[in-house]
SETIPA-659993 format. One record per residue (C-alpha): x, y, z; residue in three letters. Coordinates in pm, whole numbers, plus 50000, padded with zeros to 5 digits. Last residue first. Layout:
       X       Y       Z   rest
       X       Y       Z    ALA
...
This chain:
       X       Y       Z   rest
   55690   30923   20974    PRO
   55556   31234   21150    ALA
   55248   31380   20985    LEU
   55051   31081   20864    VAL
   54682   31143   20911    VAL
   54458   30928   20691    PHE
   54106   31053   20739    ARG
   53768   30905   20843    GLY
   53819   30984   21210    GLY
   53998   30654   21259    PRO
   54093   30510   20916    PRO
   53830   30352   20689    THR
   53948   30019   20553    GLU
   53929   29952   20179    ASN
   54137   29633   20221    MET
   54402   29757   19976    GLU
   54397   30100   20136    LEU
   54440   29965   20488    ALA
   54722   29732   20384    GLU
   54902   30014   20203    VAL
   54863   30237   20507    VAL
   55012   29968   20732    ARG
   55306   29918   20494    ASP
   55376   30291   20490    ALA
   55386   30293   20868    ARG
   55619   29995   20892    PRO
   55853   30101   20607    HIS
   55991   29857   20351    PRO
   55850   30010   20145    ALA
   55835   30380   20055    LEU
   55756   30303   19690    ALA
   55447   30113   19806    ARG
   55329   30426   19987    PHE
   55361   30644   19677    ILE
   55197   30403   19434    GLU
   54920   30330   19683    LEU
   54833   30700   19704    ALA
   54811   30723   19325    GLU
   54584   30419   19308    SER
   54361   30546   19589    LYS
   54281   30895   19470    ARG
   53992   30904   19717    ARG
   54078   31260   19831    LEU
   54181   31121   20169    ASN
   54415   30877   19995    ALA
   54571   31159   19795    LEU
   54624   31358   20115    ALA
   54787   31060   20287    ALA
   55021   31000   19994    GLY
   55121   31365   19970    LEU
   55198   31396   20341    LEU
   55385   31065   20347    PHE
   55589   31167   20044    LEU
   55678   31500   20201    GLY
   55779   31331   20527    LEU
   56008   31093   20341    GLU
   56169   31388   20170    SER
   56074   31504   19823    ALA
   56333   31587   19556    SER
   56338   31235   19411    GLU
   55960   31246   19377    ARG
   55977   31559   19163    PRO
   55754   31828   19319    LEU
   55444   31904   19108    PRO
   55226   31699   19349    GLU
   55346   31877   19663    LEU
   55159   32208   19682    THR
   54846   32110   19487    THR
   54825   31786   19686    VAL
   54852   31957   20024    VAL
   54604   32224   19914    ARG
   54347   31959   19820    ASP
   54405   31787   20153    ASP
   54308   32084   20366    GLN
   54279   31910   20703    GLU
   54425   32217   20883    LEU
   54716   32002   21002    LEU
   54755   31885   20643    ALA
   54768   32246   20522    PHE
   55044   32316   20773    SER
   55239   32010   20657    GLU
   55200   32125   20297    ALA
   55363   32459   20382    ALA
   55653   32284   20556    ARG
   55682   32054   20254    GLU
   55698   32350   20017    LEU
   55969   32514   20227    ALA
   56180   32197   20232    PHE
   56131   32141   19859    PRO
   56281   32482   19773    ASP
   56066   32776   19675    TYR
   56136   32932   19337    ARG
   55863   32723   19180    LEU
   55989   32509   18898    ASP
   55919   32565   18532    GLY
   55609   32651   18333    ASP
   55291   32716   18526    ALA
   54982   32615   18332    GLU
   54832   32856   18083    GLN
   54511   33062   18080    GLY
   54679   33380   18199    ALA
   55055   33362   18177    PRO
   55226   33124   18420    ALA
   55508   33179   18671    ARG
   55354   33487   18835    GLU
   55023   33304   18874    ALA
   55195   33011   19044    LEU
   55372   33247   19284    GLU
   55045   33421   19360    ALA
   54888   33083   19435    ARG
   55166   33005   19683    LEU
   55130   33339   19856    ARG
   54751   33300   19872    ASP
   54793   32957   20030    TRP
   55013   33097   20307    LEU
   54764   33376   20368    ARG
   54483   33120   20388    ASP
   54685   32909   20629    GLY
   54745   33211   20850    GLY
   54372   33278   20862    ALA
   54312   32912   20946    ARG
   54572   32924   21223    ALA
   54430   33244   21371    GLU
   54085   33084   21378    ASP
   54225   32761   21525    ARG
   54397   32921   21821    ARG
   54427   32601   22026    GLY
   54791   32666   22122    LEU
   54911   32385   21895    ALA
   54709   32534   21612    LEU
   54864   32878   21662    HIS
   55219   32736   21652    PHE
   55152   32523   21344    ARG
   55003   32810   21145    VAL
   55281   33043   21254    LEU
   55546   32792   21149    ASN
   55390   32763   20803    ALA
   55413   33141   20759    ARG
   55777   33139   20871    ALA
   55851   32847   20638    VAL
   55682   33012   20341    LEU
   55889   33331   20344    ASP
   55715   33575   20111    ASP
   55681   33853   20371    PRO
   56058   33861   20438    HIS
   56135   34154   20669    ASP
   55803   34167   20858    ALA
   55767   33794   20795    LEU
   56084   33719   20992    VAL
   55966   33941   21276    ARG
   55634   33754   21285    GLU
   55813   33421   21307    ALA
   56030   33548   21593    ILE
   55727   33680   21784    ALA
   55546   33348   21739    ILE
   55841   33159   21884    ALA
   55871   33401   22176    GLU
   55502   33355   22256    ASP
   55532   32977   22231    ALA
   55826   32933   22467    LYS
   55756   32570   22555    GLY
   56098   32433   22459    LEU
   55959   32298   22130    GLN
   55832   32648   22053    PHE
   56170   32803   22117    GLN
   56332   32542   21893    ALA
   56081   32614   21614    ASN
   56148   32987   21636    ALA
   56525   32927   21627    LEU
   56490   32720   21311    THR
   56286   32997   21150    ASN
   56548   33252   21257    GLN
   56827   33038   21114    PRO
   56640   33009   20779    ALA
   56543   33376   20741    PRO
   56885   33493   20615    TRP
   56958   33866   20657    ASN
   57126   33822   20998    PRO
   57389   33580   20863    LEU
   57658   33541   21133    VAL
   57425   33643   21415    ARG
   57152   33417   21278    ALA
   57393   33122   21269    ALA
   57486   33181   21634    ASP
   57119   33198   21728    ARG
   57055   32876   21537    ALA
   57342   32704   21721    LEU
   57220   32805   22067    ARG
   56853   32726   22000    MET
   56932   32393   21838    VAL
   57158   32305   22131    SER
   56868   32369   22370    LEU
   56647   32178   22128    PHE
   56832   31850   22166    ASP
   56564   31624   22016    GLY
   56820   31417   21824    GLU
   56689   31536   21487    GLU
   56697   31888   21629    GLY
   57070   31856   21695    ALA
   57113   31778   21327    ARG
   56917   32088   21234    LEU
   57135   32301   21460    ALA
   57449   32153   21305    ARG
   57310   32243   20965    GLU
   57251   32598   21086    LEU
   57606   32630   21215    LEU
   57744   32502   20884    LEU
   57529   32749   20695    THR
   57653   33040   20907    GLY
   58019   32946   20859    ARG
   57987   32884   20486    GLU
   57796   33206   20430    VAL
   58051   33390   20643    GLU
   58337   33252   20430    ARG
   58148   33356   20116    ALA
   58133   33718   20233    PRO
   57781   33851   20293    ALA
   57547   34052   20072    GLY
   57273   33796   20128    LEU
   57201   33735   19760    GLU
   57565   33766   19652    ARG
   57692   33524   19917    SER
   57405   33288   19836    THR
   57521   33284   19474    GLU
   57882   33213   19572    ALA
   57783   32937   19815    VAL
   57557   32779   19552    VAL
   57845   32795   19304    GLN
   58071   32607   19546    GLU
   57794   32348   19574    LEU
   57788   32306   19196    GLN
   58168   32282   19183    GLU
   58166   32010   19449    ARG
   57906   31811   19259    ALA
   58113   31845   18942    THR
   58422   31718   19125    ALA
   58222   31421   19253    LEU
   58103   31338   18901    GLN
   58457   31367   18765    ALA
   58595   31147   19044    ALA
   58337   30871   18994    ASP
   58593   30632   18841    GLU
   58810   30693   19148    ASP
   59183   30644   19088    ASP
   59277   31012   19108    LEU
   59034   31061   19397    ALA
   59268   30870   19628    LEU
   59537   31131   19571    ASP
   59332   31381   19769    SER
   59196   31719   19659    ALA
   58865   31566   19549    VAL
   58828   31403   19892    TYR
   58887   31708   20110    ARG
   58671   31936   19899    ARG
   58399   31672   19879    LEU
   58378   31634   20257    ALA
   58359   32011   20309    ARG
   58095   32043   20039    LEU
   57880   31769   20189    ALA
   57886   31932   20535    HIS
   57791   32257   20364    MET
   57508   32081   20182    TYR
   57341   31923   20481    TYR
   57012   31862   20297    GLY
   56971   31509   20433    GLN
   57038   31343   20096    ALA
   57333   31578   20049    GLY
   57487   31470   20379    TYR
   57445   31108   20271    ALA
   57616   31175   19937    ARG
   57903   31360   20103    ALA
   57944   31090   20367    LEU
   57989   30821   20105    LEU
   58226   31050   19916    PRO
   58431   31093   20238    LEU
   58448   30729   20350    VAL
   58712   30652   20085    SER
   58943   30889   20272    LEU
   59051   30613   20509    ASP
   59345   30788   20676    ASP
   59119   30926   20949    PRO
   59057   30573   21081    ASP
   58857   30591   21405    LEU
   58732   30941   21333    GLN
   58633   30852   20978    SER
   58457   30537   21097    ALA
   58263   30742   21353    GLU
   58157   30987   21083    GLU
   58054   30692   20869    TRP
   57842   30545   21151    ARG
   57665   30869   21235    GLU
   57606   30950   20869    ILE
   57450   30610   20804    ALA
   57232   30650   21114    SER
   57105   30988   20993    PRO
   57065   30843   20640    PHE
   56820   30565   20717    VAL
   56734   30505   20350    GLY
   56772   30127   20389    LEU
   57068   30133   20148    GLU
   57217   30412   20360    ALA
   57179   30203   20676    TYR
   57361   29911   20515    ALA
   57645   30128   20385    MET
   57683   30299   20722    GLY
   57704   29959   20890    LEU
   57986   29865   20654    LEU
   58186   30175   20749    LYS
   58109   30139   21118    ASP
   58235   29778   21118    ILE
   58544   29872   20916    VAL
   58637   30139   21171    ALA
   58697   29890   21451    GLU
   58691   30074   21784    ARG
   58361   29944   21928    PRO
   58460   29577   21889    TYR
   58217   29370   22099    GLU
   57926   29616   22076    GLN
   58014   29670   21710    ARG
   57968   29297   21644    LEU
   57607   29311   21762    ASP
   57544   29618   21546    GLU
   57711   29432   21259    LEU
   57478   29133   21250    LEU
   57159   29328   21308    PHE
   57252   29584   21042    VAL
   57348   29319   20788    THR
   57019   29136   20845    GLU
   56837   29460   20765    ILE
   57046   29511   20450    PHE
   56994   29175   20283    ASN
   57075   29308   19935    GLY
   57285   29007   19835    GLN
   57603   29216   19817    GLU
   57531   29351   20163    LEU
   57475   29001   20298    LEU
   57807   28888   20154    ALA
   57986   29183   20313    VAL
   57819   29102   20646    ALA
   57926   28739   20629    GLN
   58286   28844   20564    SER
   58271   29082   20860    ILE
   58134   28798   21076    VAL
   58431   28584   20971    GLU
   58666   28865   21073    GLN
   58504   28863   21416    GLY
   58560   28491   21452    ALA
   58923   28533   21346    ALA
   58988   28793   21617    ASP
   58935   29168   21601    MET
   59198   29369   21781    ARG
   59126   29482   22132    ARG
   59027   29837   22216    GLY
   59238   30151   22218    GLY
   59299   30392   21934    GLY
   59120   30378   21601    GLY
   59215   30019   21535    LEU
   59388   29972   21206    ARG
   59231   29888   20871    GLY
   59458   30142   20711    THR
   59202   30293   20479    GLY
   59204   30359   20107    GLY
   59499   30593   20123    SER
   59717   30666   19825    ARG
   60089   30646   19891    LYS
   60269   30972   19816    ARG
   60444   30967   19480    LYS
   60821   30942   19493    ALA
   61008   31233   19337    MET
């Protein structure tokens, strides 16, 4: 029986639009050369201009995604690769790229769906990374199974609820909080015992000016899940934004007590904690953000410093770097901000630290990179 032809992309137009001429093909060649040379910003400028002229050429979106990913701009990389996949659905080589970018953003169900499709394809048979991708898929499948047991919900419902939540988080990145609210509510209905959709819903309500409803949601989450760091961090942020500093400080102290109790549970008396905290990096960063808002730099550092750098988001690194700078741990702060380069805000902080400049108010405040 003849083997089905493996697909690495057809190179065709994704429906409509004029075909790229020789000049356009020359620009593609220039972009590939720039990518190989590591000139990622120039690649973006070159290809974004070309995309305006040829909006239906999948190869442009695919190359743009590669450039954005190299720059660490994963939302834009995902957007371009998703567009490339829609324009040329036969090009399955985009799927592992998408899976890695989804994983970098914490969209693990999106990543799992992409990996399932790719690993099952003929294209994966010739991929030298096939074993690694298959292992990644198996690990994510195991996460689904474990979450299913923890929540007492069927695996298919875990997948459905998680996918809805990830879509809500993506809508939040675009500032579409009405969609966040709708999607988070749907996720909460599918998985009512999972705090994450409720926390996302609370944040959306707050962003839409419904502070009392947001606080009520966070308090309901804590009534059922008193150890949930994100709900506690949300309350601190909500109260601060409403000018209720005493309530915020009290909430921050309760949040800190929960973290210290976790450390004590992980370490016998007189010894340092052994092993990772059971909280994920996202929860720890939300807690650290609340401490930063309260100007409690020592708590920010204690919360984030044990976190492996590769597990921290850009926001987490900015929070840790700013707190270290405020605590006069200049060399450590510089190491973090230099590692974030090229980044305009990180570069400005590096310049200020190197010149021993005092920031406005006497503190480095970097909460929204």
